[in-house]
Residue, then its C-alpha position, 0 to 999 in steps of 0.5 A: m471473516y470471508c471466503k474467496k470461494s466465488r472468485l472464479q465467478a467474479l473473475p471470468f478471465l481467470m482459470g484455476l483453483v482458489l482455496s481460502g481458509c476463513g478464520g484464522g518484508g522483503g526489500s523493494t525496488d520501485t520503478s517509476i517510468s518515464t516522462g522523457l525526463g528519466t526513469g526511476t528506481s529505488i532499491g530495497t534492503g529488506a531491513t526491518t529497521g526504520t527511522s522515527i519520522g514525521t511526514p514529509g512537509t509536516d512539522t513533527t512537533t504538531v503531529a498527534v500520535s495515536t498508539p495502537t494497543a496489543a492485539t492478536t490476529a491468530n484466528v483471522l485468515c491464517s489458512y488463506a491460500q490461492s492458486v489462480f491462473n491469470s490470463s491477462a496478456s501481461v501475466n499469463a501465469t499462475s498467481t500463488a499466495n499462501w499464508s499461515c500462522n504459528s504462535t508468533a508469526r504470520i508467514l507469507s510465501a507467494n510469487g508476487l503475481p497479481d490475481h486480477t486483470v492488469g494493464v499492459f506492461p511493458n507500456a510507453n511509460n513503464p518498460n518493465k515486464i511482470t515476472a514471478q518473484r520469490v516473496s517471503a515475509s514474516l509478520f507479527v501475529n500478535p502486533t503491538a505498539s512501538s514507541t516510534v512511528t517508523q517510515r517504510g517503503g523503498p529502501l526501508g522495506d515494504t509497508g505490507y502485502i495484499l492477500n494475493g502476495v503483491k506488495v504495498d510500496a506507495a512512494t516512488a524513487g522519482s524526484c526533482d531538484n529545487t529548480g525543477a529542471n533536473c527531474g528523474l524517475v530512477n535513482n534521482t537525488g533531488a529533494w522533492s519526491i514525486e508522487a505516483l498518483g494524484q498528479t499529471a506532470f509525470n507518468f509512471g505507467t500505472d494501470s487501473n489498479n494503481a500499480h506498475v512494475q519495477p525493473n526486476g519485474a515486481y508488480h506492486y501497488h501505490g494505491i487501492p488495489v482496485g481489481f483485487v477489491n472488486a473481485l472480492g465482491k463485498g461492495i460497500a463494506m469493511t474489506l480486509i485486503g492485507w497485512a501491514a509490515d507490523g502485522f496490523p490489518i489493512y482495509a480498503r476505503y470503507g469503515y464504520n462511521v463510529a470507529s468503536n461501533a459496528a452498528s454504525p453505518v459504513r462510509v468512505i474513510t478519509s485520510s487526514y492529509r491535505l494540500k498545503s495552502v502555500s508551497s514550501t520554500n525552494r519548491p519547484s515552480t507550481v506553474a510547471y508542477a502543480l501542488g500535489t506533484f510532490s509528497q512534500d506538498y501534503e501536510y498532516v492535520a490531526g482531526s481533519g479526517d478519520l485517520d492518523e499520520c500512518n493512515g490508521r485508526t483503532g476501532v472495531t472491524p468485522e474480523f476484530p469485533s473487540g477492536i484493533y488498530h488497522y490501516y486503510a487504503t484511501d482514495s486520496y493521499p497517502y493512498l496506502q500507509r507510508c509508515v507503521k505504528g507497530r513494532l517491527 
């Protein structure tokens, strides 16, 4: 467990009050803005239903599914609260986030404003201004396994929330058709889903926090929330940064070398996705769009990294010394989980 009492020292550009208790989704609209080919958005419904899936471009018959066990998170960060003035020119407002727990739920009330330095918004590739949101979420405080792997993101609902109240929504609404001649970053209907990170064919206007802004003004993360993680100041250590839609915790980058042994060294945790060696049938030309441009360019290979198909694993953590299923924000695809393993 950790406190954020030193946040003002870590964030000299912020002025305000940070109160952190130590101890103990809504719909999404994703913007990916332009390359001259169009602008893109995905509209969320806030529904908690999902579909049992494999990962795009992955044969679901070969996916090994690890099953999270029942756990309680009731004694971890149940009184986490912050109110921080963010003087970044693109925010210039107070970021608020309040978490609480009752016997069944972990409840978030926030305004969705980041509490760290952000890039310039609007910008040439993202014309949207960051504005306060009404963020209200209720997650399971006693998360349990589901019988299915459930895809989240975009219209299926957010995959989770960082502790500062900013949502996790790693996928985009951008896509291309088979020819690659018809590509758009807003409500496009092509079969090939464009990635926000890890490619250079399209510019989504993301900042150094792997985040950008949706048309409704919602700032959100597609990858590791760098500014937030750095402000916590934990260095090379397991760092709890948020909660997934199913109530299991999310950690950033580092984990124990042996998942079950807290005495083992901490190291960078790797995903089990890799680029396909051969492009998929009917894919747009790799000359125009290098492998890695589309979600379907990646395949899950069980055992090739540390994590399962939802970028998670079961093991001990500083907050959960008896072990718990938990997700990771990683440096490579999928960056942040695209599916969840617990009930919703």
